[in-house]
PLY file of the C-alpha trace (Angstrom):
ply
format ascii 1.0
element vertex 141
property float x
property float y
property float z
element edge 140
property int vertex1
property int vertex2
end_header
20.41 49.06 50.02
17.61 47.83 47.59
17.54 44.69 45.81
17.71 44.97 41.94
14.33 44.02 40.27
14.89 45.19 36.81
15.79 42.19 34.64
18.67 44.11 33.06
20.12 44.67 36.39
20.36 40.98 37.45
23.31 39.19 36.21
22.70 36.47 33.75
18.86 37.45 33.48
19.18 37.75 29.83
20.84 34.48 29.27
18.26 32.83 31.54
15.54 34.56 29.47
16.84 32.98 26.20
17.18 29.78 27.71
13.64 29.81 28.97
12.34 30.87 25.38
14.49 28.13 23.48
12.85 25.66 25.84
9.53 27.07 25.27
9.87 26.92 21.42
11.52 23.40 21.75
8.29 22.03 23.85
5.76 23.78 21.51
7.65 22.09 18.47
7.52 18.90 20.29
3.82 19.19 20.95
3.20 20.20 17.40
5.17 17.36 16.10
3.09 14.70 18.07
0.10 16.45 16.77
1.45 16.28 13.21
2.19 12.58 13.75
-1.17 11.98 14.92
-2.75 13.79 12.02
-0.72 11.59 9.67
-1.80 8.57 11.29
-5.25 9.56 11.22
-5.54 10.86 7.67
-2.85 8.86 5.69
-1.74 5.28 5.40
0.75 3.04 3.49
4.21 4.27 2.75
3.56 7.88 3.11
2.20 7.52 6.75
5.08 5.12 7.72
7.96 7.15 6.29
6.39 10.38 7.35
6.06 8.88 10.78
9.95 7.93 10.60
10.69 11.41 9.80
8.49 12.99 12.48
10.24 10.52 15.01
13.64 12.42 14.36
11.90 15.80 14.52
10.43 14.93 17.78
13.81 13.75 19.12
15.44 17.17 17.80
12.98 19.18 19.82
13.40 17.00 22.80
17.35 17.45 22.51
17.01 21.06 21.95
14.71 21.32 25.14
17.25 19.58 26.91
20.17 21.44 25.65
18.78 24.65 24.78
22.31 26.41 23.92
23.10 23.65 21.69
23.89 24.42 18.01
21.24 23.29 15.46
23.73 20.88 13.60
24.58 19.27 17.02
20.82 18.77 17.94
19.98 17.17 14.54
23.06 15.04 14.73
22.29 13.99 18.17
18.72 13.33 17.40
19.73 11.28 14.12
22.48 9.37 15.96
19.59 8.41 18.51
17.15 7.45 15.97
19.69 5.02 14.04
20.63 3.52 17.25
17.02 2.71 18.13
16.62 1.40 14.64
19.81 -0.79 14.86
18.91 -1.99 18.20
15.78 -3.54 16.47
18.07 -6.19 14.93
18.61 -7.55 18.55
15.09 -8.40 19.26
15.01 -6.46 22.56
12.69 -3.66 21.23
10.20 -6.29 19.80
10.14 -8.06 23.25
9.65 -4.79 25.12
7.04 -3.75 22.46
5.13 -7.03 22.90
4.51 -5.80 26.59
4.09 -2.03 26.36
2.43 0.25 24.00
4.92 3.04 25.08
7.72 0.85 24.25
6.15 0.07 20.60
5.81 3.75 20.18
9.42 4.62 21.33
11.38 1.62 20.07
9.35 -0.05 17.51
9.78 -3.46 16.88
11.18 -4.47 13.51
14.21 -3.20 11.57
13.49 -1.38 8.34
16.48 -0.21 6.30
14.53 2.67 4.64
13.75 4.15 8.00
17.33 5.08 8.31
17.13 7.41 5.11
13.69 8.87 6.46
15.18 9.65 9.87
18.09 11.64 8.05
15.22 13.62 6.12
13.64 14.28 9.53
16.93 15.52 10.99
17.56 17.79 7.81
14.14 19.19 8.19
14.31 20.05 11.97
17.88 21.36 11.50
16.72 23.74 8.73
13.84 24.98 10.88
16.07 25.07 13.96
18.79 27.15 12.14
16.20 29.53 10.76
14.50 30.23 14.06
17.89 30.71 15.96
19.24 33.05 13.15
16.11 35.28 13.69
16.30 35.31 17.47
0 1
1 2
2 3
3 4
4 5
5 6
6 7
7 8
8 9
9 10
10 11
11 12
12 13
13 14
14 15
15 16
16 17
17 18
18 19
19 20
20 21
21 22
22 23
23 24
24 25
25 26
26 27
27 28
28 29
29 30
30 31
31 32
32 33
33 34
34 35
35 36
36 37
37 38
38 39
39 40
40 41
41 42
42 43
43 44
44 45
45 46
46 47
47 48
48 49
49 50
50 51
51 52
52 53
53 54
54 55
55 56
56 57
57 58
58 59
59 60
60 61
61 62
62 63
63 64
64 65
65 66
66 67
67 68
68 69
69 70
70 71
71 72
72 73
73 74
74 75
75 76
76 77
77 78
78 79
79 80
80 81
81 82
82 83
83 84
84 85
85 86
86 87
87 88
88 89
89 90
90 91
91 92
92 93
93 94
94 95
95 96
96 97
97 98
98 99
99 100
100 101
101 102
102 103
103 104
104 105
105 106
106 107
107 108
108 109
109 110
110 111
111 112
112 113
113 114
114 115
115 116
116 117
117 118
118 119
119 120
120 121
121 122
122 123
123 124
124 125
125 126
126 127
127 128
128 129
129 130
130 131
131 132
132 133
133 134
134 135
135 136
136 137
137 138
138 139
139 140
């Protein structure tokens, strides 16, 4: 008896392919988001750069959540990323992220150091933008 080698004849192959593709798209989105953040940092300054960075932080979290949970609905992905962004921002009120950021560049990039209330709004903007793109891509797939 021959083993099935055609993807259509392997149970769950289509589902595995969709998950793989969803993860690949999420990975590309994460890399693109980091690239956009670096471009904003290199090419802009002031309030635009700061708040674009805040929005892109949440967009990156959306991509990472989508990578980890490729079957999650876009609204769940965006809400999770927004919740994580807000949790990190509110954690800055404790002083712990500032202490960690003083010793590590990675902690400074991930956790920040100082609470800034307007960031909460810009995180929501990033989550909404990522949700819009994710829902559109998912609808077409």
